[in-house]
N, CA, C and O atoms as CSV, one atom per row, in Angstrom:
chain,resi,resn,atom,element,x,y,z
A,1,MET,N,N,-7.999,37.915,1.733
A,1,MET,CA,C,-8.612,36.623,2.455
A,1,MET,C,C,-8.294,36.559,3.745
A,1,MET,O,O,-7.174,36.868,4.153
A,2,VAL,N,N,-9.141,36.199,4.417
A,2,VAL,CA,C,-8.806,35.656,5.983
A,2,VAL,C,C,-9.159,34.417,6.006
A,2,VAL,O,O,-10.256,33.938,5.718
A,3,VAL,N,N,-7.921,33.742,6.462
A,3,VAL,CA,C,-7.830,32.704,6.629
A,3,VAL,C,C,-8.761,32.173,7.700
A,3,VAL,O,O,-8.650,32.843,8.726
A,4,GLN,N,N,-9.713,31.113,7.807
A,4,GLN,CA,C,-10.047,30.726,8.814
A,4,GLN,C,C,-9.577,29.151,9.293
A,4,GLN,O,O,-9.938,28.669,10.366
A,5,ALA,N,N,-8.828,28.531,8.444
A,5,ALA,CA,C,-9.035,27.018,8.707
A,5,ALA,C,C,-7.769,26.865,7.840
A,5,ALA,O,O,-7.144,27.710,7.199
A,6,HIS,N,N,-7.541,25.334,8.032
A,6,HIS,CA,C,-6.282,25.062,7.460
A,6,HIS,C,C,-6.602,24.519,6.121
A,6,HIS,O,O,-5.653,24.529,5.337
A,7,ASP,N,N,-7.949,23.952,5.593
A,7,ASP,CA,C,-8.022,23.720,4.029
A,7,ASP,C,C,-8.343,24.748,3.532
A,7,ASP,O,O,-8.750,24.541,2.388
A,8,GLU,N,N,-8.381,26.088,3.889
A,8,GLU,CA,C,-8.995,27.511,2.974
A,8,GLU,C,C,-7.628,28.016,2.078
A,8,GLU,O,O,-7.782,28.699,1.065
A,9,ALA,N,N,-5.888,27.487,2.699
A,9,ALA,CA,C,-4.968,27.945,2.024
A,9,ALA,C,C,-4.727,27.460,0.829
A,9,ALA,O,O,-4.632,26.253,0.609
A,10,VAL,N,N,-4.596,28.441,-0.121
A,10,VAL,CA,C,-4.057,28.183,-1.131
A,10,VAL,C,C,-2.532,28.418,-1.470
A,10,VAL,O,O,-1.761,27.625,-2.010
A,11,THR,N,N,-2.223,30.018,-0.912
A,11,THR,CA,C,-0.640,30.639,-1.500
A,11,THR,C,C,-0.347,30.058,-0.094
A,11,THR,O,O,-1.026,29.538,0.792
A,12,LEU,N,N,0.949,30.369,-0.272
A,12,LEU,CA,C,1.867,30.311,0.817
A,12,LEU,C,C,1.650,31.398,2.080
A,12,LEU,O,O,1.618,31.197,3.294
A,13,ALA,N,N,1.502,32.743,1.226
A,13,ALA,CA,C,0.775,33.728,2.109
A,13,ALA,C,C,0.146,33.612,2.858
A,13,ALA,O,O,0.373,34.180,3.926
A,14,ASP,N,N,-1.108,32.718,2.663
A,14,ASP,CA,C,-2.573,32.119,3.127
A,14,ASP,C,C,-1.822,31.215,4.034
A,14,ASP,O,O,-2.036,31.481,5.217
A,15,ALA,N,N,-1.022,30.247,3.838
A,15,ALA,CA,C,-0.786,29.202,4.702
A,15,ALA,C,C,-0.004,29.914,6.090
A,15,ALA,O,O,-0.232,29.444,7.205
A,16,ARG,N,N,0.397,30.417,6.011
A,16,ARG,CA,C,1.536,31.607,7.267
A,16,ARG,C,C,0.176,32.275,8.076
A,16,ARG,O,O,-0.016,32.162,9.286
A,17,GLU,N,N,-0.604,32.906,7.237
A,17,GLU,CA,C,-1.915,33.785,7.944
A,17,GLU,C,C,-2.727,32.395,9.033
A,17,GLU,O,O,-3.008,32.583,10.216
A,18,ALA,N,N,-2.947,31.224,8.374
A,18,ALA,CA,C,-3.448,29.855,8.595
A,18,ALA,C,C,-2.739,29.980,10.224
A,18,ALA,O,O,-3.397,30.179,11.245
A,19,VAL,N,N,-1.363,29.822,10.159
A,19,VAL,CA,C,-0.807,28.795,11.047
A,19,VAL,C,C,-0.866,30.236,12.012
A,19,VAL,O,O,-1.078,29.934,13.187
A,20,PHE,N,N,-0.755,31.470,11.834
A,20,PHE,CA,C,-0.846,32.869,13.003
A,20,PHE,C,C,-2.572,32.390,13.733
A,20,PHE,O,O,-2.831,31.839,14.803
A,21,VAL,N,N,-3.333,32.795,12.817
A,21,VAL,CA,C,-4.748,32.957,13.043
A,21,VAL,C,C,-4.938,31.576,14.061
A,21,VAL,O,O,-5.462,31.653,15.172
A,22,LEU,N,N,-4.503,30.524,13.567
A,22,LEU,CA,C,-4.992,29.031,14.454
A,22,LEU,C,C,-4.409,28.303,15.459
A,22,LEU,O,O,-4.755,27.163,15.770
A,23,ARG,N,N,-3.356,29.064,16.077
A,23,ARG,CA,C,-2.753,28.616,17.159
A,23,ARG,C,C,-2.920,28.623,17.789
A,23,ARG,O,O,-3.437,29.665,18.192
A,24,PRO,N,N,-2.697,27.299,18.933
A,24,PRO,CA,C,-3.262,27.224,19.640
A,24,PRO,C,C,-2.840,28.032,20.880
A,24,PRO,O,O,-1.751,28.548,20.627
A,25,LYS,N,N,-3.315,28.395,22.287
A,25,LYS,CA,C,-2.637,28.834,23.266
A,25,LYS,C,C,-1.479,28.621,23.551
A,25,LYS,O,O,-0.939,27.990,22.644
A,26,VAL,N,N,-0.731,28.865,24.482
A,26,VAL,CA,C,0.510,28.466,24.572
A,26,VAL,C,C,0.335,27.670,25.526
A,26,VAL,O,O,1.250,26.923,25.873
A,27,ASP,N,N,-1.113,27.665,26.265
A,27,ASP,CA,C,-0.838,26.660,27.570
A,27,ASP,C,C,-1.729,25.254,26.990
A,27,ASP,O,O,-2.036,24.381,27.802
A,28,ALA,N,N,-2.059,25.139,25.710
A,28,ALA,CA,C,-2.682,23.966,25.146
A,28,ALA,C,C,-1.891,22.995,25.320
A,28,ALA,O,O,-0.707,23.130,25.628
A,29,THR,N,N,-2.760,21.373,25.049
A,29,THR,CA,C,-2.504,20.404,25.641
A,29,THR,C,C,-1.502,20.139,24.461
A,29,THR,O,O,-1.412,20.795,23.424
A,30,THR,N,N,-0.688,18.921,24.876
A,30,THR,CA,C,0.411,18.630,24.112
A,30,THR,C,C,-0.795,17.782,23.057
A,30,THR,O,O,-0.504,18.349,22.004
A,31,SER,N,N,-1.399,17.266,22.855
A,31,SER,CA,C,-2.656,16.937,21.616
A,31,SER,C,C,-2.841,17.804,20.769
A,31,SER,O,O,-2.653,17.703,19.556
A,32,GLU,N,N,-3.407,19.148,21.650
A,32,GLU,CA,C,-3.561,20.412,20.656
A,32,GLU,C,C,-2.493,21.026,19.805
A,32,GLU,O,O,-2.467,21.907,18.945
A,33,TRP,N,N,-1.818,20.409,20.241
A,33,TRP,CA,C,-0.206,21.033,19.589
A,33,TRP,C,C,-0.088,19.912,18.334
A,33,TRP,O,O,-0.076,20.328,17.176
A,34,VAL,N,N,-0.030,18.969,18.524
A,34,VAL,CA,C,0.131,17.886,17.628
A,34,VAL,C,C,-0.273,17.709,16.567
A,34,VAL,O,O,0.188,17.509,15.443
A,35,ALA,N,N,-2.022,17.880,17.435
A,35,ALA,CA,C,-2.668,17.951,15.879
A,35,ALA,C,C,-2.651,19.479,15.105
A,35,ALA,O,O,-2.735,19.599,13.882
A,36,PHE,N,N,-2.549,20.416,15.888
A,36,PHE,CA,C,-2.268,21.994,14.737
A,36,PHE,C,C,-0.905,21.379,14.560
A,36,PHE,O,O,-0.578,22.439,15.093
A,37,HIS,N,N,0.164,20.756,14.354
A,37,HIS,CA,C,1.069,20.927,13.676
A,37,HIS,C,C,1.068,19.860,11.834
A,37,HIS,O,O,1.609,19.988,10.736
A,38,ARG,N,N,0.030,18.812,12.554
A,38,ARG,CA,C,-0.088,17.788,11.691
A,38,ARG,C,C,-1.092,18.603,11.017
A,38,ARG,O,O,-0.607,18.719,9.892
A,39,ALA,N,N,-2.173,19.224,11.021
A,39,ALA,CA,C,-2.629,19.729,10.560
A,39,ALA,C,C,-1.912,20.922,9.534
A,39,ALA,O,O,-2.219,21.104,8.356
A,40,ASN,N,N,-1.138,21.484,10.115
A,40,ASN,CA,C,-0.262,22.459,9.330
A,40,ASN,C,C,0.530,21.671,8.127
A,40,ASN,O,O,0.511,22.095,6.971
A,41,ALA,N,N,1.330,20.310,8.575
A,41,ALA,CA,C,1.758,19.864,7.541
A,41,ALA,C,C,1.199,19.556,6.483
A,41,ALA,O,O,1.706,19.697,5.370
A,42,ALA,N,N,0.114,19.110,6.711
A,42,ALA,CA,C,-0.826,18.833,5.888
A,42,ALA,C,C,-1.611,19.969,4.365
A,42,ALA,O,O,-1.874,19.874,3.167
A,43,MET,N,N,-1.683,20.965,5.506
A,43,MET,CA,C,-1.922,22.348,4.620
A,43,MET,C,C,-0.700,22.678,3.764
A,43,MET,O,O,-0.772,22.961,2.568
A,44,TYR,N,N,0.387,22.622,4.449
A,44,TYR,CA,C,1.977,22.849,3.539
A,44,TYR,C,C,1.860,22.279,2.145
A,44,TYR,O,O,1.931,22.766,1.017
A,45,GLU,N,N,1.651,21.043,2.643
A,45,GLU,CA,C,1.611,20.158,0.912
A,45,GLU,C,C,0.895,20.164,0.180
A,45,GLU,O,O,1.065,19.956,-1.021
A,46,ARG,N,N,-0.410,20.487,0.924
A,46,ARG,CA,C,-1.569,20.968,-0.285
A,46,ARG,C,C,-1.124,22.368,-1.010
A,46,ARG,O,O,-1.446,22.636,-2.168
A,47,VAL,N,N,-0.420,23.138,-0.256
A,47,VAL,CA,C,0.225,24.593,-0.621
A,47,VAL,C,C,1.067,24.201,-2.125
A,47,VAL,O,O,0.830,24.437,-3.309
A,48,ALA,N,N,1.870,23.672,-1.584
A,48,ALA,CA,C,2.977,22.975,-2.208
A,48,ALA,C,C,2.692,22.452,-3.726
A,48,ALA,O,O,3.509,22.363,-4.643
A,49,GLU,N,N,1.414,22.156,-3.733
A,49,GLU,CA,C,0.976,21.855,-5.190
A,49,GLU,C,C,0.140,23.136,-5.804
A,49,GLU,O,O,0.154,23.325,-7.020
A,50,THR,N,N,-0.519,23.927,-5.002
A,50,THR,CA,C,-1.405,24.710,-5.421
A,50,THR,C,C,-0.410,26.148,-6.100
A,50,THR,O,O,-0.501,26.720,-7.186
A,51,ASP,N,N,0.434,26.360,-5.030
A,51,ASP,CA,C,1.712,27.789,-5.189
A,51,ASP,C,C,2.506,27.244,-5.574
A,51,ASP,O,O,3.176,26.663,-4.721
A,52,GLN,N,N,2.946,27.073,-7.064
A,52,GLN,CA,C,4.264,26.138,-7.636
A,52,GLN,C,C,5.245,27.553,-7.384
A,52,GLN,O,O,6.394,27.261,-7.715
A,53,ARG,N,N,5.165,28.918,-6.928
A,53,ARG,CA,C,5.904,29.527,-7.212
A,53,ARG,C,C,7.015,29.454,-5.893
A,53,ARG,O,O,8.218,29.688,-6.008
A,54,HIS,N,N,6.305,29.067,-4.596
A,54,HIS,CA,C,6.884,28.881,-3.850
A,54,HIS,C,C,6.735,27.294,-3.281
A,54,HIS,O,O,6.879,27.183,-2.064
A,55,HIS,N,N,6.482,26.151,-3.983
A,55,HIS,CA,C,6.643,24.675,-4.029
A,55,HIS,C,C,7.744,24.354,-3.129
A,55,HIS,O,O,7.624,23.508,-2.242
A,56,TRP,N,N,9.117,25.196,-3.397
A,56,TRP,CA,C,10.111,24.021,-2.542
A,56,TRP,C,C,9.997,24.790,-0.720
A,56,TRP,O,O,10.061,24.210,0.365
A,57,GLU,N,N,9.836,26.067,-0.996
A,57,GLU,CA,C,10.085,26.598,0.553
A,57,GLU,C,C,8.388,26.007,1.303
A,57,GLU,O,O,8.583,25.887,2.513
A,58,ALA,N,N,7.427,25.767,1.080
A,58,ALA,CA,C,6.225,25.017,1.200
A,58,ALA,C,C,6.528,23.662,1.755
A,58,ALA,O,O,6.211,23.268,2.877
A,59,LEU,N,N,7.298,22.877,0.672
A,59,LEU,CA,C,7.580,21.541,1.251
A,59,LEU,C,C,8.945,21.279,2.628
A,59,LEU,O,O,9.286,20.348,3.357
A,60,TYR,N,N,9.335,22.566,2.414
A,60,TYR,CA,C,10.199,22.970,3.635
A,60,TYR,C,C,9.510,22.614,4.918
A,60,TYR,O,O,9.816,21.640,5.605
A,61,TRP,N,N,8.462,23.557,5.219
A,61,TRP,CA,C,7.460,24.045,6.198
A,61,TRP,C,C,6.607,22.229,6.752
A,61,TRP,O,O,6.261,21.697,7.807
A,62,VAL,N,N,6.615,21.849,5.138
A,62,VAL,CA,C,5.852,20.513,5.535
A,62,VAL,C,C,6.806,19.635,6.852
A,62,VAL,O,O,6.510,19.101,7.922
A,63,GLY,N,N,8.023,19.844,6.094
A,63,GLY,CA,C,9.136,18.697,7.505
A,63,GLY,C,C,9.465,19.562,8.275
A,63,GLY,O,O,10.268,19.076,9.071
A,64,TYR,N,N,9.198,21.036,8.561
A,64,TYR,CA,C,9.204,21.468,9.803
A,64,TYR,C,C,8.872,20.984,11.070
A,64,TYR,O,O,9.416,20.623,12.114
A,65,GLU,N,N,6.890,21.224,10.173
A,65,GLU,CA,C,5.701,20.893,10.809
A,65,GLU,C,C,6.062,19.459,11.367
A,65,GLU,O,O,5.530,19.402,12.476
A,66,MET,N,N,6.684,18.344,11.121
A,66,MET,CA,C,6.706,17.182,11.000
A,66,MET,C,C,7.795,16.826,12.185
A,66,MET,O,O,7.550,16.024,13.086
A,67,ARG,N,N,8.736,17.371,12.079
A,67,ARG,CA,C,9.884,17.805,12.995
A,67,ARG,C,C,9.389,17.953,14.406
A,67,ARG,O,O,9.962,17.416,15.354
A,68,GLN,N,N,7.871,18.997,14.568
A,68,GLN,CA,C,7.658,19.261,15.418
A,68,GLN,C,C,7.174,18.359,16.335
A,68,GLN,O,O,7.503,18.318,17.520
A,69,VAL,N,N,5.881,17.168,15.424
A,69,VAL,CA,C,5.179,16.262,15.797
A,69,VAL,C,C,6.135,15.409,16.495
A,69,VAL,O,O,6.151,15.027,17.664
A,70,GLU,N,N,7.056,15.162,15.360
A,70,GLU,CA,C,7.949,14.164,16.379
A,70,GLU,C,C,8.889,14.952,18.041
A,70,GLU,O,O,9.250,14.306,19.025
A,71,LYS,N,N,9.026,16.273,17.845
A,71,LYS,CA,C,9.825,16.543,19.260
A,71,LYS,C,C,8.852,16.214,19.945
A,71,LYS,O,O,9.320,15.538,20.862
A,72,LEU,N,N,7.130,16.327,20.120
A,72,LEU,CA,C,6.277,16.114,20.658
A,72,LEU,C,C,5.827,14.951,21.089
A,72,LEU,O,O,5.396,14.704,22.215
A,73,THR,N,N,5.934,14.191,20.131
A,73,THR,CA,C,5.294,12.840,20.915
A,73,THR,C,C,6.223,11.669,20.834
A,73,THR,O,O,5.865,10.498,20.952
A,74,ARG,N,N,8.018,12.274,20.524
A,74,ARG,CA,C,9.079,11.303,20.777
A,74,ARG,C,C,8.994,9.961,19.773
A,74,ARG,O,O,9.324,8.844,20.172
A,75,LYS,N,N,8.434,10.264,18.211
A,75,LYS,CA,C,7.906,8.842,17.497
A,75,LYS,C,C,8.458,9.507,15.855
A,75,LYS,O,O,8.128,10.678,16.041
A,76,PRO,N,N,8.964,9.493,14.661
A,76,PRO,CA,C,8.933,9.150,13.593
A,76,PRO,C,C,8.116,9.976,13.077
A,76,PRO,O,O,7.190,9.181,13.238
A,77,GLU,N,N,7.671,10.749,12.656
A,77,GLU,CA,C,5.991,11.272,12.095
A,77,GLU,C,C,6.158,10.870,10.516
A,77,GLU,O,O,5.174,11.155,9.833
A,78,TRP,N,N,7.177,10.295,9.881
A,78,TRP,CA,C,7.396,9.754,8.662
A,78,TRP,C,C,6.766,8.787,8.213
A,78,TRP,O,O,6.422,8.705,7.034
A,79,ARG,N,N,6.445,7.614,9.411
A,79,ARG,CA,C,5.749,6.065,9.146
A,79,ARG,C,C,4.428,6.403,8.900
A,79,ARG,O,O,3.663,5.495,8.572
A,80,SER,N,N,3.963,7.684,9.009
A,80,SER,CA,C,2.429,7.466,8.751
A,80,SER,C,C,2.124,8.669,8.341
A,80,SER,O,O,3.036,9.489,8.449
A,81,SER,N,N,1.065,9.065,7.873
A,81,SER,CA,C,0.250,9.668,7.151
A,81,SER,C,C,-0.176,11.165,8.102
A,81,SER,O,O,-1.366,11.481,8.092
A,82,PHE,N,N,0.599,11.856,8.728
A,82,PHE,CA,C,0.180,12.880,9.535
A,82,PHE,C,C,-0.351,12.452,10.773
A,82,PHE,O,O,-1.056,13.191,11.460
A,83,GLY,N,N,0.021,11.027,11.169
A,83,GLY,CA,C,-0.995,10.810,12.293
A,83,GLY,C,C,-2.389,9.344,12.278
A,83,GLY,O,O,-2.969,8.617,13.084
A,84,GLU,N,N,-2.357,9.537,11.201
A,84,GLU,CA,C,-3.489,8.774,10.838
A,84,GLU,C,C,-2.530,6.877,9.911
A,84,GLU,O,O,-1.645,6.782,9.060
A,85,GLU,N,N,-3.173,6.006,10.528
A,85,GLU,CA,C,-2.829,4.830,10.109
A,85,GLU,C,C,-3.155,4.307,8.410
A,85,GLU,O,O,-4.134,4.497,7.689
A,86,GLY,N,N,-2.087,3.707,8.222
A,86,GLY,CA,C,-2.304,3.637,6.685
A,86,GLY,C,C,-1.117,3.043,6.156
A,86,GLY,O,O,-1.006,2.860,4.943
């Protein structure tokens, strides 16, 4: 399966492909990178539930992506649900 969107990933392998395919250009704006990493975190969180064999590795990647957002925004990402107020 060729992944074309974050919500298409079902397995960890799909998620890795999505990250590669959907990655912004190097000169993308900070907001584009933040959106990319937030979408990755949400994707890996879903994958952790659908690909039980790789549950813990997918959860690791959730944390990694959240840390990337924190580096870009200089705000703790855990205070929100991937940037959404609530």
